[in-house]
N, C-alpha and C positions, 0 to 999 in steps of 0.2 A: 517544614520537615525537609531534611536533606537526604538525598539518595546517592549511593556510590555508583560509579560507572557499571560495576558488575551487577548491581541490583537492577539498574535500568536495562541493561542488555539482556539479562536473564528473563525478564518479564515483559519484554516489549514485542509487540506483534503489529501486524497491519490489519486494519478493517477497511472495507471499501464503503465510501460514502458518496451518495448521489444527491445533488440539489435539484429540486423541482421548483415550479413557480411559487409554491406555498409552503414547502417544508424540505427538510433533509431526511434521507433514508439511509440506514446503515444495514449492511448484511450481518453485522455482529458476529462474523466468523473469524476466528483467530487464524491468521496466516503467518505462522512463525518462520517458515523457510524463506518466504519472500522477503521478510525483513532481515533475517539473519544473513542471507546471502545476496543482499542488494548489490554489493560491489561486483560480484561475479556476474550477476544478471545484467548489470549496466555494461560490463565489458562485452557480453554477448550481444546486447542491443546495439552497441556501437559497431560491432562487427557486421551485424545484420542491417545496419543503416536505418534503424528506427529510433524513436525517442527513448531515452533511458527510463526505466521504471522509476528510479529515484526522483526523476524530474516531476513525477506525479505525487510524490510524498508530501504530506502536510504535517508539520510538527506542532501545530497550534494546541492540540489536546495534550500532547506531551509537555509543552511549555506551561500550560495551566496546571498540570499535576505537579510540576516542579516549583511553582510559585508558592509564596506564603499565602495564607488564607485570603480568598476573594469572596465577596458576596455573590450570590447566584446571578444577580442582574449584571454584575461586573464581569463575570465569566462569559455570559452570553454576548455582552458588548465587545469584549476582547476577541472572542471567536469570530463575530461578524466582521470585525476590522481586519483580522489577520489570516483567516482561512483563505487558501488559494484554490481556485477551481480551474479545471482543465477540460478540454474537448474530449468527450467520451470516445469518439471515433479514433482519436490518436492513441488513447489508452488501449482500446481493443486491438488496434493495429500492432502495437508493441507486444501485447500479450500473445496474439495469434502467431506472430513471427517467432517468439521464444518457444511456444508450444511446438510448432512445426519443426524447429531446429532440434529441440530435445527429443522429439519422436524419431528423428533420423540419426541422432548422435547420443550415445550413452555418456553422460557427464556426471562426475561425482562432485558433490558440494560438501565442503568441510574437510578438515584434516583428520579428526578423530571419530566423530559421530557422523560418518558420511551418509548423506542423503543421496538417493539416486535420482536420475532424470525422471523416473516414473513418479516418485513422490513429489517432485517439483511440478511436474505436469498436472498432477491432481490439484495442487493449490492454484496454479496459474489458470487452469480451466474453470475452477470454481469462480474466480474473479471475473474472467472473461464472460462466462455464461450469465452471471448475475448482472454484469454491466449491459450485456446484449439485451436482456429482458427489460432494462430501464432506459435504453437508448432513445426511444421516441418521446419520452416525457422528461428527459434530462436537460437541465441548463448547465450542467457541469458535474465533474466528479473529482475526487481525490482519494489517494491511498493514505488513510489516516494512521499516523504512528501513535499507537495506544500502549500505555504502560499500565 
């Protein structure tokens, strides 16, 4: 099945995934703004001197969805080989810096359907808070690009 760029962009969100010693856990919360405005968030991260949020993105799930049919065991093998995991503390640091910056500075995201700093803070805070609750048991995390 082939998808157009518009179809991918319209339905793509971020889920937060944490890896523990025996499983992976997802918040299964759609974070549309974080995905949609990744470029602007990365520019802010660079300005703030922290890791870009997109450096924590993992496109493995998206790639699987764009592939022709794979058997379930092949999907799991592909994911194990290709998923990228990151230090949860680095992610929390970037999220916290962005949240603090947006709390002090009103920034609009988008040209037509402008999201406010407040809306972005809600999404960033959801991710930060969820990660903070998993920090002690985590072997890594990523921001999974989900279509």
